[in-house]
C-alpha positions in Angstrom: -3.6 105.9 -24.3 -0.1 107.0 -25.5 -1.6 110.7 -26.7 -2.7 110.9 -22.8 0.7 110.3 -21.4 2.3 112.8 -23.8 0.0 115.3 -22.4 0.6 114.4 -18.7 4.2 114.7 -19.2 4.2 118.1 -20.9 1.7 119.3 -18.3 4.3 118.3 -15.4 7.2 119.8 -17.6 5.5 123.1 -17.5 4.7 123.1 -14.1 8.1 122.1 -13.0 9.5 124.5 -15.3 7.3 127.4 -13.8 8.2 126.1 -10.1 12.1 126.4 -11.2 11.6 129.8 -12.5 9.1 131.2 -9.5 11.7 129.6 -7.2 15.0 129.7 -8.4 16.8 129.0 -5.0 15.0 125.3 -5.2 17.3 122.6 -6.3 15.9 119.1 -7.6 16.4 116.3 -5.2 19.2 114.4 -6.5 18.4 110.4 -6.7 21.8 109.5 -5.0 20.6 111.7 -1.8 17.4 109.5 -1.7 19.9 106.5 -2.5 22.0 107.4 0.3 19.5 108.1 2.9 17.7 104.8 2.4 20.8 102.9 2.7 21.7 104.8 6.1 18.4 103.8 7.4 18.8 100.4 6.3 22.3 100.2 7.6 20.8 101.6 10.8 17.9 99.0 11.1 20.7 96.4 10.6 22.8 97.5 13.6 19.9 97.8 15.9 18.9 94.3 14.8 22.4 92.7 15.3 22.8 94.2 18.7 19.9 92.7 19.7 20.9 89.7 18.6 24.0 89.9 19.9 23.0 91.3 23.6 19.8 89.2 24.4 17.7 90.1 26.9 18.6 89.5 30.5 15.9 87.7 32.2 16.0 88.1 36.1 13.3 84.7 36.2 16.0 83.1 34.5 18.7 84.0 37.1 16.3 83.0 39.6 15.8 80.0 38.6 19.2 79.1 38.0 20.2 80.0 41.8 17.3 77.9 42.6 18.5 74.3 41.3 22.0 75.1 41.7 23.4 77.9 44.2 25.9 80.1 42.3 24.6 79.4 38.7 22.3 82.4 38.6 25.4 84.6 39.8 27.5 83.0 36.9 24.8 83.8 34.7 24.8 87.5 36.1 28.4 87.5 35.0 29.4 88.1 39.0 31.7 85.3 39.6 33.7 86.3 42.4 30.3 85.7 44.6 30.8 82.0 43.8 33.2 81.3 46.3 31.6 83.3 48.9 28.0 81.3 48.7 30.0 78.0 48.7 32.1 79.3 51.8 29.0 79.7 53.4 27.7 76.4 52.7 30.8 75.1 53.8 30.6 76.7 57.4 27.1 75.6 58.1 28.3 71.8 57.1 30.6 71.7 59.4 28.8 73.5 62.2 26.1 71.3 61.6 28.0 68.4 61.7 30.1 69.1 64.8 26.9 70.2 66.7 25.3 67.1 65.7 28.1 65.2 66.7 28.1 66.4 70.4 24.5 66.2 70.6 24.6 62.4 69.7 27.3 61.6 72.0 25.7 63.7 75.0 22.5 62.2 74.2 23.8 58.4 74.5 25.8 59.5 77.6 22.5 60.7 79.3 20.1 57.8 78.2 22.6 55.4 79.2 23.3 57.0 82.8 19.9 57.4 83.4 18.8 54.1 82.6 22.0 52.2 84.3 23.9 54.8 86.9 27.3 53.6 87.3 26.5 50.1 87.5 26.9 49.6 83.6 30.2 50.3 81.6 29.8 53.8 80.6 29.4 54.4 76.4 31.9 57.5 76.1 34.1 59.6 78.3 31.3 62.0 78.8 29.3 59.7 80.8 32.3 59.7 83.3 33.0 63.3 83.1 29.5 64.9 83.4 26.5 64.0 85.9 23.0 63.7 84.8 21.9 67.4 84.6 24.8 68.4 82.7 24.7 66.0 80.2 21.1 66.9 79.7 21.9 70.4 79.5 24.5 70.0 76.9 22.8 67.6 74.9 20.1 70.4 74.4 22.0 72.8 73.8 24.0 71.0 70.9 20.4 70.2 69.3 19.6 73.4 69.6 22.7 74.8 67.8 22.1 72.2 65.3 18.9 73.0 64.0 19.9 76.8 64.2 22.4 75.9 61.6 19.9 73.9 59.8 17.5 77.5 59.5 20.9 79.5 58.9 21.5 77.3 55.6 18.2 77.7 54.6 18.2 81.4 54.8 21.8 81.5 53.0 20.2 79.6 50.3 17.4 82.1 49.8 19.9 84.9 50.1 21.7 83.5 47.3 18.5 83.1 45.3 17.5 86.5 46.2 21.1 88.2 45.1 20.9 86.6 41.7 17.3 88.3 41.3 18.1 91.5 42.1 21.7 91.5 40.4 19.7 90.4 37.0 17.3 93.3 37.5 20.4 95.9 37.5 22.4 93.9 34.8 21.1 96.6 32.3 21.0 99.4 34.7 23.3 102.2 33.3 24.8 104.3 35.5 25.4 107.9 34.0 29.2 108.6 33.7 28.4 112.2 35.0 27.1 111.2 38.3 29.5 112.3 41.0 29.9 113.6 44.4 32.3 116.2 45.3 33.5 117.2 49.0 34.9 120.8 49.0 35.7 123.7 51.3 33.2 126.4 51.7 33.8 129.9 52.7 31.1 132.8 53.2 32.1 136.3 53.8 30.3 138.9 56.2 27.1 140.3 55.0 24.7 143.6 55.5 22.9 141.2 58.1 25.7 141.0 60.5 26.9 137.5 59.7 30.4 136.7 60.8 32.9 135.2 58.5 33.2 131.4 58.5 33.3 128.0 56.7 32.3 124.5 56.6 32.3 121.9 54.0 29.8 121.6 50.7 28.8 118.5 49.2 27.9 118.5 45.3 26.2 115.8 43.6 26.0 116.1 39.9 23.8 113.8 38.1 
């Protein structure tokens, strides 16, 4: 076995010597070069893994569920914090509109039913019964009820928009915009040609991407 190894080593040495003599421009690969290459590859893989751990995947599903559970939470997950006051501002407006229309509806309803039932023979339940006739009370009652119900619907729409906004923002969260993307507006002039075109000018729009 030892003799066979020595013979293999001698054969390899002669082949290596012949290659060096035949191709003098070829230099033997240094072990340090191989080590440096492997080290760079390992370091690059480590950086990629570290970046993956540091920047987790942004989930549109998670943002949607967050906004469904608590409006504005999905926007916070998307780091769009400036949208949260707008969302709750809208809910506040709808809340007061619903309260106002419902209060007026109850007052006109009580006045209408009491006036229809007792007329002027009983003490009025509120000032509306004194100020308005039966037809006006009925019309106002229906108008305020309709406005109240409409604001209920708009509140639901506002809630749905909050969820949709969070989902769309989450989908676009990792979308990169090329810094070279630009739109330039500049004047453009053209000179007369052989076809008889008169000189003139205009505006040129240039989109670079």
